C-alpha positions as CSV (number, residue, x, y, z in Angstrom):
1,X,0.0,0.2,-0.2
2,X,2.0,3.3,-0.9
3,X,1.9,6.1,1.2
4,X,0.2,9.1,0.0
5,X,1.7,12.8,1.3
6,X,-1.4,14.2,3.5
7,X,-1.0,17.8,4.7
8,X,-2.5,16.8,8.0
9,X,-3.4,13.3,9.6
10,X,-4.8,12.7,13.1
11,X,-4.8,9.0,13.4
12,X,-6.8,7.9,16.9
13,X,-6.6,4.6,18.9
14,X,-9.3,3.5,20.8
15,X,-9.2,0.4,23.0
16,X,-11.6,-2.1,24.0
17,X,-11.6,-5.4,25.4
18,X,-13.8,-7.0,22.9
19,X,-13.4,-5.6,19.1
20,X,-14.2,-9.0,17.6
21,X,-14.8,-12.2,20.0
22,X,-11.7,-14.3,18.4
23,X,-8.9,-11.5,18.2
24,X,-6.3,-9.6,20.7
25,X,-5.4,-6.1,22.2
26,X,-9.1,-5.1,21.2
27,X,-8.2,-1.3,19.9
28,X,-9.8,-0.1,16.6
29,X,-7.5,2.8,15.1
30,X,-9.5,5.7,13.8
31,X,-7.9,8.3,11.3
32,X,-9.2,11.5,10.3
33,X,-7.7,13.2,7.2
34,X,-8.1,17.2,7.4
35,X,-8.1,18.2,3.5
36,X,-6.9,15.1,2.8
37,X,-7.8,13.4,-1.0
38,X,-7.0,9.8,0.5
39,X,-9.6,7.9,2.3
40,X,-9.1,7.5,6.2
41,X,-7.3,4.8,7.3
42,X,-9.1,2.8,9.7
43,X,-6.8,-0.1,11.7
44,X,-7.5,-2.8,14.5
45,X,-4.4,-3.5,16.6
46,X,-3.6,-7.2,17.0
47,X,-2.3,-7.3,20.5
48,X,-1.4,-10.5,22.4
49,X,-0.9,-12.8,19.2
50,X,2.6,-12.5,18.2
51,X,4.1,-10.8,21.3
52,X,2.5,-12.2,24.5
53,X,0.5,-10.2,27.1
54,X,-1.3,-11.8,29.7
55,X,-3.9,-9.9,30.5
56,X,-5.3,-10.7,27.2
57,X,-5.1,-14.4,27.2
58,X,-4.2,-15.3,30.5
59,X,-4.6,-18.8,30.3
60,X,-1.7,-19.3,28.0
61,X,0.0,-19.9,31.2
62,X,-2.2,-22.4,33.2
63,X,-0.1,-25.3,32.1
64,X,2.8,-23.8,33.5
65,X,4.2,-25.5,37.1
66,X,4.0,-22.8,39.8
67,X,2.9,-20.3,37.5
68,X,2.4,-17.6,40.1
69,X,6.1,-17.8,40.4
70,X,7.4,-16.5,36.9
71,X,10.3,-14.1,36.3
72,X,9.8,-10.5,37.5
73,X,7.2,-12.2,40.0
74,X,7.6,-10.2,43.4
75,X,7.8,-11.6,46.7
76,X,8.0,-10.7,50.6
77,X,9.3,-13.0,52.9
78,X,8.1,-12.5,56.6
79,X,9.9,-14.5,59.1
80,X,7.2,-16.3,61.3
81,X,9.6,-16.2,64.3
82,X,10.6,-12.2,64.0
83,X,7.6,-11.3,62.5
84,X,9.6,-8.9,60.5
85,X,10.2,-9.1,56.5
86,X,13.4,-9.5,55.1
87,X,15.1,-6.4,53.6
88,X,18.4,-5.8,51.7
89,X,20.2,-3.5,53.9
90,X,20.5,-0.4,51.9
91,X,18.7,-1.3,49.0
92,X,21.5,-4.0,48.1
93,X,25.4,-3.8,48.2
94,X,25.1,-5.1,51.8
95,X,23.6,-7.7,54.1
96,X,20.1,-9.3,54.1
97,X,18.3,-8.5,57.5
98,X,14.8,-9.3,59.3
99,X,14.0,-6.6,60.7
100,X,11.1,-4.6,59.1
101,X,7.7,-4.4,60.5
102,X,6.3,-3.4,57.1
103,X,7.2,-4.2,53.4
104,X,8.1,-1.8,50.9
105,X,10.6,-1.7,48.0
106,X,13.9,-2.9,49.8
107,X,11.5,-5.7,51.1
108,X,10.8,-7.3,47.9
109,X,12.5,-9.6,45.8
110,X,11.9,-10.2,42.4
111,X,12.5,-13.5,40.9
112,X,14.6,-14.7,37.9
113,X,13.4,-18.1,37.0
114,X,15.4,-21.3,36.6
115,X,13.2,-24.3,36.7
116,X,9.6,-24.4,38.6
117,X,11.4,-24.2,42.2
118,X,14.6,-22.8,41.5
119,X,15.5,-19.4,41.4
120,X,17.7,-16.6,41.8
121,X,16.5,-13.1,43.5
122,X,16.9,-9.7,42.8
123,X,17.0,-6.4,45.3
124,X,16.0,-3.1,44.6
125,X,19.4,-1.8,43.8
126,X,19.6,-4.9,41.2
127,X,22.1,-7.0,43.1
128,X,21.5,-10.8,43.5
129,X,21.0,-12.6,47.1
130,X,23.8,-14.9,47.4
131,X,25.5,-16.8,50.3
132,X,29.3,-15.8,51.5
133,X,31.9,-17.5,52.6
134,X,30.7,-17.8,56.1
135,X,27.3,-18.7,55.7
136,X,25.8,-15.3,55.7
137,X,23.2,-14.2,53.5
138,X,24.2,-10.8,51.3
139,X,23.1,-9.1,48.4
140,X,26.0,-7.9,46.7
141,X,26.6,-10.0,43.2
142,X,26.1,-8.1,40.0
143,X,25.3,-11.1,38.1
144,X,24.1,-14.3,39.7
145,X,25.8,-17.6,39.6
146,X,26.1,-20.9,41.6
147,X,25.7,-19.1,44.7
148,X,23.1,-16.9,44.1
149,X,21.1,-19.6,43.2
150,X,18.1,-21.0,45.5
151,X,15.4,-23.5,45.8
152,X,11.9,-22.3,47.2
153,X,10.0,-25.2,49.4
154,X,6.5,-25.2,49.6
155,X,4.6,-26.1,52.2
156,X,2.0,-28.2,51.1
157,X,-1.6,-27.1,51.2
158,X,-0.2,-23.5,52.1
159,X,1.6,-22.3,49.2
160,X,2.2,-18.6,51.0
161,X,4.6,-21.0,53.9
162,X,8.3,-21.5,52.1
163,X,11.7,-22.7,53.0
164,X,14.3,-20.9,51.2
165,X,17.2,-23.8,50.5
166,X,21.0,-21.9,49.6
167,X,23.3,-23.6,47.6
168,X,25.4,-25.1,50.4
169,X,21.9,-27.3,50.9
170,X,21.0,-25.9,54.1
171,X,18.1,-23.4,54.5
172,X,18.1,-19.8,55.2
173,X,17.3,-18.7,59.1
174,X,16.5,-15.3,60.7
175,X,18.7,-16.3,64.1
176,X,18.1,-13.0,65.3
177,X,16.7,-9.3,63.2
178,X,20.4,-8.7,62.6
179,X,21.2,-12.3,61.4
180,X,19.9,-14.1,58.4
181,X,22.4,-17.4,57.9
182,X,22.1,-20.3,55.6
183,X,22.8,-22.9,58.4
184,X,19.5,-24.5,59.2
185,X,19.1,-28.2,58.7
186,X,16.6,-30.0,56.9
187,X,13.9,-30.9,59.8
188,X,10.7,-28.8,60.4
189,X,7.6,-28.9,61.1
190,X,6.4,-25.5,59.4
191,X,5.4,-24.0,63.2
192,X,5.7,-20.6,64.1
193,X,8.6,-21.6,66.0
194,X,10.6,-22.3,63.0
195,X,13.2,-19.7,61.8
196,X,13.4,-21.5,58.6
197,X,10.0,-20.9,57.8
198,X,8.9,-18.0,56.1
199,X,5.4,-16.5,55.0
200,X,5.3,-15.0,51.3
201,X,3.6,-12.0,49.7
202,X,3.4,-12.0,46.1
203,X,2.9,-8.3,45.3
204,X,3.2,-8.3,41.8
205,X,4.0,-10.6,38.6
206,X,4.4,-10.6,35.1
207,X,3.3,-12.5,32.0
208,X,5.1,-11.2,29.1
209,X,7.3,-13.4,26.3
210,X,10.0,-14.1,28.9
211,X,7.9,-15.3,31.6
212,X,5.7,-17.8,29.1
213,X,8.9,-18.8,27.3
214,X,11.0,-19.1,30.6
215,X,8.1,-20.6,32.3
216,X,7.3,-23.6,30.0
217,X,10.7,-23.9,28.7
218,X,11.8,-24.1,24.6
219,X,10.2,-27.6,23.7
220,X,6.4,-26.8,25.5
221,X,6.9,-23.2,25.0
222,X,7.1,-23.5,20.9
223,X,4.3,-26.2,20.7
224,X,2.1,-23.9,23.0
225,X,3.1,-20.0,21.3
226,X,2.9,-22.2,17.4
227,X,-0.5,-23.1,18.1
228,X,-1.8,-19.9,19.6
229,X,0.1,-18.0,16.3
230,X,-1.8,-20.3,14.1
231,X,-5.2,-20.4,15.9
232,X,-5.6,-16.8,17.7
233,X,-5.3,-14.9,14.6
234,X,-6.4,-16.6,11.3
235,X,-7.0,-15.8,7.9
236,X,-11.1,-14.9,8.7
237,X,-10.2,-12.5,11.0
238,X,-8.5,-10.4,8.1
239,X,-11.9,-11.1,6.1
240,X,-13.7,-10.0,9.2
241,X,-11.5,-7.1,9.5
242,X,-12.0,-5.8,5.7
243,X,-15.9,-6.2,5.8
244,X,-16.0,-4.2,9.1
245,X,-15.0,-1.3,7.0
246,X,-11.3,-1.4,8.4
247,X,-8.3,-1.2,6.0
248,X,-5.4,-1.8,8.1
249,X,-4.0,-3.8,11.0
250,X,-1.0,-3.0,13.5
251,X,1.0,-6.0,14.6
252,X,3.3,-5.9,17.9
253,X,6.5,-7.6,17.3
254,X,9.2,-8.9,19.2
255,X,13.2,-7.7,18.9
256,X,13.7,-11.4,18.6
257,X,11.7,-12.3,15.3
258,X,14.8,-11.1,13.1
259,X,16.9,-14.3,14.6
260,X,13.7,-16.9,13.6
261,X,13.7,-19.4,13.5
262,X,17.0,-20.0,16.4
263,X,16.2,-16.9,18.6
264,X,18.1,-16.4,21.3
265,X,16.6,-17.8,24.7
266,X,14.4,-17.9,26.2
267,X,12.4,-17.2,23.4
268,X,11.4,-19.6,20.2
269,X,11.0,-19.5,16.9
270,X,7.9,-19.3,14.5
271,X,6.3,-16.0,14.7
272,X,8.3,-15.1,11.7
273,X,6.2,-17.1,10.0
274,X,2.5,-15.9,11.3
275,X,3.8,-12.6,10.5
276,X,4.0,-13.8,7.0
277,X,1.3,-14.9,6.9
278,X,-0.4,-11.8,7.7
279,X,1.0,-10.3,5.2
280,X,0.0,-12.7,2.7
281,X,-3.7,-12.3,4.0
282,X,-3.6,-8.3,4.1
283,X,-3.0,-8.5,0.6
284,X,-5.2,-11.0,-0.2
285,X,-7.8,-8.4,1.4
286,X,-6.2,-5.4,0.7
287,X,-5.3,-3.9,4.2
288,X,-2.5,-2.2,5.3
289,X,0.3,-3.8,8.2
290,X,1.7,-1.3,10.7
291,X,5.0,-3.6,11.7
292,X,5.1,-2.3,15.5
293,X,8.7,-3.1,17.2
294,X,6.4,-3.1,20.8
295,X,9.5,-5.1,22.6
296,X,13.1,-3.9,21.8
297,X,16.7,-5.9,22.9
298,X,16.8,-4.5,26.7
299,X,13.5,-3.0,27.1
300,X,12.6,0.4,26.6
301,X,9.9,-0.3,29.4
302,X,9.2,-2.0,32.5
303,X,6.2,-3.2,31.4
304,X,5.9,-7.2,30.3
305,X,4.6,-6.2,26.8
306,X,8.3,-5.4,26.3
307,X,9.3,-8.6,27.1
308,X,11.7,-7.4,30.2
309,X,12.2,-10.2,32.5
310,X,12.1,-8.3,35.8
311,X,10.7,-4.9,35.0
312,X,14.5,-4.0,34.3
313,X,14.8,-1.4,31.5
314,X,18.2,-1.2,29.7
315,X,17.2,-0.4,26.5
316,X,19.6,2.2,24.6
317,X,21.9,2.3,27.3
318,X,25.1,1.8,24.9
319,X,25.6,2.2,21.1
320,X,25.9,-1.2,20.8
321,X,22.2,-1.9,21.8
322,X,21.0,0.8,19.4
323,X,22.7,-0.9,16.9
324,X,21.1,-4.3,17.1
325,X,18.1,-2.6,17.6
326,X,18.3,-0.5,14.3
327,X,19.5,-4.1,12.6
328,X,15.8,-5.8,14.0
329,X,14.1,-2.8,11.7
330,X,16.4,-3.0,8.8
331,X,15.7,-6.7,8.8
332,X,11.6,-6.1,9.0
333,X,11.9,-3.4,6.4
334,X,13.6,-5.6,4.0
335,X,11.8,-8.4,4.3
336,X,8.4,-6.8,3.7
337,X,9.5,-3.4,1.5
338,X,8.1,-4.9,-1.3
339,X,4.5,-6.2,0.0
340,X,2.1,-3.9,-1.5
341,X,0.5,-4.2,2.0
342,X,3.2,-2.4,4.0
343,X,1.9,0.9,5.3
344,X,4.3,1.8,8.2
345,X,6.7,0.3,10.4
346,X,7.3,1.4,14.1
347,X,10.8,1.9,15.4
348,X,9.3,1.6,18.9
349,X,6.4,1.1,21.2
350,X,6.2,3.0,24.2
351,X,9.6,4.3,25.5
352,X,9.4,4.9,29.3
353,X,11.5,8.7,30.8
354,X,13.8,8.8,32.2
355,X,15.5,5.0,31.3
356,X,15.0,5.4,27.7
357,X,16.7,9.4,27.3
358,X,15.8,11.7,24.9
359,X,19.3,11.5,23.3
360,X,19.4,7.8,23.0
361,X,16.0,7.5,21.6
362,X,16.6,10.5,18.9
363,X,19.9,8.6,18.0
364,X,17.7,5.9,17.5
365,X,14.7,7.3,15.7
366,X,17.4,9.0,13.5
367,X,18.9,5.7,12.6
368,X,16.2,3.5,12.2
369,X,14.7,5.9,9.7
370,X,17.3,5.8,7.9
371,X,16.9,2.0,7.7
372,X,13.5,1.8,6.8
373,X,14.2,4.6,4.0
374,X,17.0,1.8,2.5
375,X,14.1,-0.5,1.6
376,X,11.2,1.7,1.0
377,X,10.3,5.5,0.5
378,X,6.7,5.2,1.0
379,X,5.9,3.5,4.2
380,X,5.2,5.8,7.2
381,X,7.9,5.6,9.9
382,X,6.3,5.9,13.2
383,X,8.3,7.7,16.3
384,X,6.8,6.7,19.4
385,X,6.6,9.4,22.2
386,X,8.0,8.5,25.7
387,X,5.9,7.8,28.7
388,X,6.1,9.6,31.8
389,X,6.9,12.7,30.4
390,X,6.0,16.4,31.1
391,X,6.0,17.7,27.9
392,X,4.6,15.7,24.9
393,X,5.8,18.0,22.4
394,X,9.2,17.2,23.2
395,X,10.0,15.3,19.6
396,X,7.7,17.3,17.7
397,X,10.2,19.3,16.0
398,X,12.7,16.8,15.5
399,X,10.2,14.0,14.0
400,X,9.1,16.9,11.8
401,X,12.3,16.7,10.0
402,X,12.0,13.4,8.6
403,X,9.5,13.1,5.1
404,X,6.9,10.8,5.9
405,X,7.7,10.1,9.7
406,X,4.5,9.9,12.4
407,X,4.7,10.6,16.0
408,X,2.8,8.2,18.0
409,X,1.1,9.6,21.6
410,X,-0.5,7.5,23.7
411,X,-3.4,8.9,26.0
412,X,-4.7,6.1,28.3
413,X,-8.3,6.0,29.7
414,X,-8.5,2.4,30.3
415,X,-6.5,2.5,34.2
416,X,-8.5,5.7,35.0
417,X,-11.7,4.0,36.9
418,X,-13.9,7.1,36.1
419,X,-14.4,5.8,32.4
420,X,-16.4,2.4,33.6
421,X,-19.3,3.7,34.8
422,X,-19.6,5.3,31.2
423,X,-21.6,3.9,28.1
424,X,-20.0,2.6,25.2
425,X,-21.1,6.1,23.2
426,X,-19.9,8.3,26.1
427,X,-16.4,7.2,26.2
428,X,-16.0,7.6,22.2
429,X,-17.3,11.1,23.4
430,X,-14.9,12.2,25.6
431,X,-12.2,11.0,23.6
432,X,-13.7,12.8,20.2
433,X,-13.7,15.8,22.3
434,X,-11.6,15.9,25.4
435,X,-8.6,14.2,23.4
436,X,-8.9,17.1,20.7
437,X,-6.6,19.7,23.0
438,X,-4.1,16.9,23.2
439,X,-4.1,16.0,20.1
440,X,-3.8,19.8,18.7
441,X,-0.5,20.1,20.8
442,X,0.9,17.5,19.5
443,X,0.2,18.6,15.7
444,X,1.5,20.6,13.5
445,X,-0.5,22.7,10.9
446,X,2.0,21.9,8.2
447,X,1.4,18.8,9.1
448,X,5.1,17.3,9.7
449,X,5.1,15.2,11.0
450,X,1.9,13.4,11.2
451,X,0.4,13.0,14.4
452,X,-0.2,9.1,15.9
453,X,-3.0,9.8,19.1
454,X,-4.5,7.2,21.0
455,X,-7.1,7.1,24.0
456,X,-8.0,4.1,25.9
457,X,-12.0,3.6,26.9
458,X,-12.1,0.7,29.6
459,X,-15.7,-0.3,28.1
460,X,-16.7,-2.6,25.2
461,X,-17.3,-1.1,21.6
462,X,-18.5,-2.2,18.1
463,X,-17.0,-2.0,15.0
464,X,-18.6,1.2,13.3
465,X,-18.5,2.1,9.5
């Protein structure tokens, strides 16, 4: 699908939990063109298909043993004898103590899953819990190894009550509030007088691509995901989308798709073939495709849909990382440049400030734009605004310097409870009326860059002609 140079194009993204019964992500993309000769673009986002987002289809995780203990799960441990929470003293870089009455960040441990019962524990300062040469429990390692690998043993009938087996085969115990050691024996009656027993609070979980792949393991994850990719979105969905008056789809993908069929662990191959199928169906039904790099190497935001392991955000911290991301864009642009359905390439979805710095983002967008233009002069190049910023216009002038560039801005209604009581029409009216000022602020009258804006009502919506 060739692009048409428009003087002004506003794209409005509307998210709903039930656009079509068998499709995911439930977003509709509605475009209005002011003075444009071309018809408006109306698209649906196929989230939860080639990139896992557990909230869209939680049942994908049902077959994982101990699926409440996936990578990135946040646990707090209360000693039953001290009635205090374990804490990484100073947030990390020092000893583990058992002296906190209440639990917050320093008292929260993020899991790195080795198998269904074996884990590394990452603390607030990003160090890993380990056992030193004298049996003391500390959080000083910057990378996990054998001395930072523990087993969680759960009590039968009460999964919240656990013991933590250390690398030396003994169990952690809170001897005092100031002394946590790895020297308790095997025997226990799980009573409140056992210093090796802890009660866990699970205060956060993640259900993204990393979690599903590492949770199942490569063999089972390959089976589960390939079945999902071949059944969740099918040709009939593309037919339905086209027959419903829509004319494009947005397809989120992860960076490892460029290494298909043998991506780096824990990711599994097969999503590239599904994307190839999507382009074939799009061509058959005259639909445009927006390929969206939703998960970049190192993760550009702390959310599960960036395929982060534990909420850490490391994208853009080095030139090598940016170059690796550009290679993914180059791969996608080259592969689909000759397809008449290639409408746009989105260089990155929702980079999060301040972790993703403005300087790194500009460097990447410039290099990513060049990579796309090496293969196509007609596809739009979408540049996402950072989330968690005060000034949504920070990229407006920069993006305006690139021909065919589109600035993607996201306005979320989904997570505001006030929208829950509104009807479908009231939600749509809010987006249409109240978001106009937001969109006007990020729209240049000369039409460069084009603006890609999004609003997210929480209620269901219908496909409308």
